[in-house]
N, C-alpha and C positions, 0 to 999 in steps of 0.2 A: 730867344726870349724864354727863358726858363721861369721867369717870375710871373705871377698873376698880376695883371694890371687892370682888371675890371672887365665887364662884360664886352663882348664883341659879336660879330656875326659874319658868316661867309655865305657864299651862293654855291648851290650844288646843281649842276646840269648833267645830262647823260644823253648819249645816243643821238648826236646831231646827224650821224650816219647818212652822209651825202650819197644818194642813189637808191636808197631803199624805197622811197615812196613810189617811184615809177615801177620799180621791180615788183613791188608788193601788189599793186593794182593791176599789173600785166600778168601776175602769177608766175613770173619767171625770176625767182630771187637769186639765181645763179648768174644770169647774163643780162637781165633787163635794166641794168643800172647805168644806162648811158645818158641819163638826164638828172640833173639835181637842182634846177632853178628854184624849186619850191623850198628845198632845204636851204639853199643860200639865203633866201628872204627870212626864213624862220631864225636861222643863226644870226642874221643881222639884227632882227628884232631882239633877240636875246641879248646881244652885245649892247644895243642902245638902251634897253631896260636897265641893265647892270650899270652902265655909265651914268645914268640919271640919279641913282640912289644916293641919298643923303642921310646920315653919314655913309661913307664909302665902306664896302665890304672889305674884310682883311684879305680875302682872296676869292677866286672863281675857280671851282674844281669841275672838270668834265670827266665823268666816270665811264669813259670807254665807248667803243664803237664810234669813233671819230668819223669814219667814212665807212661806206658799205662794201667797197670793193675789198676782197680778200688778198692776201699777199700774192703778188705775181699776176693779178688779174688786170685786164686792159686799162680800166679807167682809174685805178687806184691813185696813181701819181697826180693826175688832174684833180681828183676829188680832194686829195690832200692839199694841193696848192691852193684851191679855191677856199677851203676852210682856213688855211693859214691867212689869206688875204683878208677874210672877214675878221678873224680874231686879232689881227694886227691893230684894229680900231678900237680894242679894249683900252679903257683908261690906263696909261702907263703906270699909275699908282696902284693898280689892282693886279697883283700877280696871278698868273695862270697856272693851274696844276693839272697835269694830265695823267690819266689812268689808262692802262692798256686794256682793250676789249678784245673779244674772240675775232671780230673782223679786222682789227689791227695787226694781230700777230698770228691769226689762224686758229682754227678749232684745236688742231694739234700742233702747237707751235714748235718751232726748231730754233736752234741757236741762231740761224741766218735771219729768220723772220723777226726774232726778238732784237738782234743787233740792228736790223734795218729801222725798227720802231725806235730804238734808242737814239739813232742817229737823227731821226726826224723830230721826236717829240720829247726826248729826255729819258731818263732811267725808268725801267719797267717796275722797280720797287725802291722806295726811299722813305725817309722820315723828315719831319720838320716840326719846329716849335713856333706856336703863336701864343704870346702872353701867358705862359704857364701851362698851356695845353699841348699835348704831344699827339701829332698826327701821323698815321702810318699809311703809305700807299702800297697796295699789294698787287702782284700779278696773279689774278685769280685763275688765269688759264693754266698755270702750272699745277693747280689743284684739280682742274677738270680733266686735263689729259697731258701728262708730261712724258709720254712714251718715247718721243723723240729726243728729249733732252732731260733725263732723270737727274742728271748731275746739277742742272739749273734749279730744279725744285729743291734739291737738298740744300743748295747754297741759300736759297731764299728762306727755308726753314731755319737754318743755322743762324742767319742774319736776324730773322724775326725774334728768336729766343734771346739773342744778344740785346736787341732793342728794348724788349719788354723787361729785361734785367735793368737796363739803363733808366727806363721809365719808373721802375719801383724804386730805385736809388734816389731819383730827383723829386720824388713826391709830387708829381704833376697834378693838376686839378682834375683833368679828365684825359683819357686816351680815346681817340677817335680814329676809325679805320675806314679807308676808301678802297673799294674793289669793283670790278665790273659785274661779276656774277654773284647774285645774292647766295647767302648761306642757304636760306630758305625764303619762301614767298609769303607764308602765313603761319605755318606751324613747324617747329623745329624738327618734328618727326614725320614730316610729310614724305611721300614717295618721291623717288628720284624723277627728274624731269629735265628737259632741255634748259629750263629757266633757273635751275638751282644746282648747288653742288651735291654730288652723291653723298648718301647717308653716312657711309664709313669715314670719309674724309671730313664731312660736315660736323659729325659728332666731336671728332678730335680737335677741330679748329674752335667750335663753340666752347668746349670745355677749357681749352688754352686761353681763350679770350676772356672767358668768365673769370678764370683764375687770376688773370692779369688785371682784372678790374676795368676791362674796356667797356666804355659807356655805350657806344653806338657804332654800328657798321653801316655805311651808306653805299648804295650800289644803283645800278641801272639795269640794262639787259632785257628787262621784261616788257618795256614800252607801255607800262601801265603803273599806277601807284599800287603798292602793297606793302606788307611788313607785319611783324610780329615781334615777340621777345622770348628770350631764353635766360632764365635765372637773372633777370635785371639787365641783360644785354640787349639792346634794342636793335633789330634789323629794319633798316628803312629802304624800301625800294622806290626809286623815283622814276616817273614816266619821262618820255623822251622829249628833247627839243624838237626833234624830227617827227618821223612817222609813228603814229599812234596805233597800237594794235587792240586797244580797248575803248573805253568810253571817256578817257581823260583828255584834257586839252594840251597843246604844245605848252610846256612851262618849264619853270625853274623852282627850286626849293630854297627857301630862305631859312638858314640855321642860326639861331641865336644861342650863344654859349655864356651861361652865367656861372657863378661860383658853385651853385648847387646842381644846376640841371642843363640839359641840352634840349631846346625847344625848336621844333621846326614846322614850317607850313609850306604847302605847294601852292604856287600861284600860276595862273595863266600868263603867257608872255603879255597878252594884251592888259591884263589887270596890273601886273607888275610895272609895265611901261607907262600906264596912264595914271595909277594911284600910288605907286610905290609900296612901301611896307606899311601895314596897318599900325594904328597908334598903340595897340596892346603889345606888340613886339617892341616898338621904339621905346615904349615906357620901361620895358625891361632893360634895354640898353642904357637908358639914363638913370635908372633907380639907384644903381650902386656906385655911380661915378663919385 
């Protein structure tokens, strides 16, 4: 879909992270993830809310940390299977897009952990078009720590440069990026943190994105809502479907893409499920048809 066809919207979710809620409340985030009934209910609630929406979203993207179990840990396979069982109920007309998170491929990923993820969920980085808008899915873990697979980081970088060259030629309306770890949480020059990318790599990526005219980067990882901007590039950090580490509610983000702009709003699962998208956003979808 290289051609602009009018406004549309998609749904962004992050961190269903089956197993974190018990691990977090028990203070044992390495081994305490042997129950995830609560997360199953929340993921079911998210799928039901998305299925009810009218008009339908163009796709539903999950920005990483699909489950809590790290590669090779005891409960990971069960958690993944349970998440797949929930996601199978998504309306077949709403494609699912998966982004790899640190719990999916490890804090220091290897070729093996990435291969395993790809067999389970699809490519760890790829691009796609929707109605004249170019979307890029990146493996942010390669920017966080690629010490075990430097060649994979180089491959992603080379691929990204090619993709941005393609986007420039195609004169797309917008370029939008999905990745798990945010570039930054609120300020482009904030200190390095577990929840953002290190300053050295961050600056390089922000500048590359800015020069390519990328409009927005959507991520998760923080389990809270946050964000900021760098030279017109918006960084949007969405809170989790699963465990909340701040004051936000379990929720999903509705992202409306018009010819001029990208507008988004975070909804609690309850609100989205019972009321749907508010009139103001629906009017934006209708106004340019």
